[in-house]
C-alpha positions, 0 to 999 in steps of 0.5 A: 535233888534227892528227897530222902537226903533233903529229909535227913538234912532237914531233920539234922538242921532241926536238931541243931535248932532245937534241942541244940546240944548233942546230949539233948539231940541224942536223948531225943533220937534214942527216944523217938528215932530220926522221925521224932524230929519231924514233930519238933519241926512242926512246932516251929513257926513258918518262917523258921521252917522255911529257913531250915528247908531252904538250908537243907536244899542248899546243902543237898545241892552241894552233895552234902548229906546227913546221917542220924543216930538210929539210921541204918547207915550210922557206922556200928563201930562209931555208934558203940564208941563213947562220945559218938555224936548223935548225927553227922553231916557228910560229903562223898562216899558214906559207905567208907565210914563202915568199912575196915579202917585205921585211924591216924593222928599226929602233930601238925609240926611233925618232924621229917622222920615222923612225916616219912613214917606217916606216909608209910603208914597211910600207904601200907594200910591202903595197899591192904584194902583198909580205909585211912581215917584222919583229921585233915590237918597239915602235917601227919593227917595230910601225909596219911590221907595223901599216901592212902590216895596215892596208893589207890586207896580210900580215906575218911576226913574228920573235920573240926568245923562245920561242913560248910567250911570243907573244901578240897585243899590244893595239896590233894590232886583232884584226880584222887580226891573224888567222892567215890574215894573220900568221905568228909564228915562233920559232927558240928552245925554246918556253919560252925568255924574251926576251934581248938575245942572242936578239934579236941571233940572230933578226936572221939570220932576219929578214934571211934571209926577205926579198928585202932588208932595209929599215933605217929607223933604226940607231944607231952600235951595237946590233941594227939596225946589226948586222942591216944589217951581217949582211945586207951580209955575206951578200949581201942587198940593204940599203935604208937610209933617207937623211933628208939632214941627219937621217940616223941615224949607223948608216944613214950607216955602212951607206950607206958600206958598200954599202947602197942609199940610199932618200931618198923614197917613189919610191926605195922603190917603184923598189927594190920593183919591181926586187926583185919582178921579180928574184924572179919571174925567179928563180922562173921559172928554178927 
């Protein structure tokens, strides 16, 4: 048992018990920092305090931790992004959240061409030492996660539900899907089930963690298009795959709104190089 981890878990669970909403939790953390939640916990009755402590121990036993806004481990890129959650639960290597990486998204009902492109993108990014960040859904997300791991790289899984529901899926080989090479994160209360609204909300975290967002296949509506639009709105670079005559409608819409076209492997590598150099310059300046 890690006493520090249990303390952070207790604070995170306290936040969802009161003041509950992300906006109110964020306001409290900005005002008093994570330790301010200790005072909130002290106002709860003995039975609720016991329940929260027992729940924290249960999560800790499953190697789940928590990072709250104001903690040194909270990723700087995410902290500076609009829509960043006040806290996250995680399993695995939390250091991956602050490493250079690209976020990737696309349809669950991806075409064969899109699936092949997603695998190429995930693999090439991982081969260049960057982390692949995506949403753990079937289709594009799964292809990018798997390609990164198969190339010996690392990946961040951003969940659309509470951390209680996180499991390694059977499509992911256990020898690759290790806590050293994977970090799963959730911004929701641990027991919260998957919802369409949760999936849309977590897109801000996917966008916020990466140096840029790679859109593999976006329809004329839906979560992938919304993620691309959000990234453009908040000033993150969007790389939209352009398959010429086979380019999806949503990708064309994003290209018209300022996304960078990626037409082949070399285009992707050029963008990865630019992003990598820019991130190193920024790191040197700070």
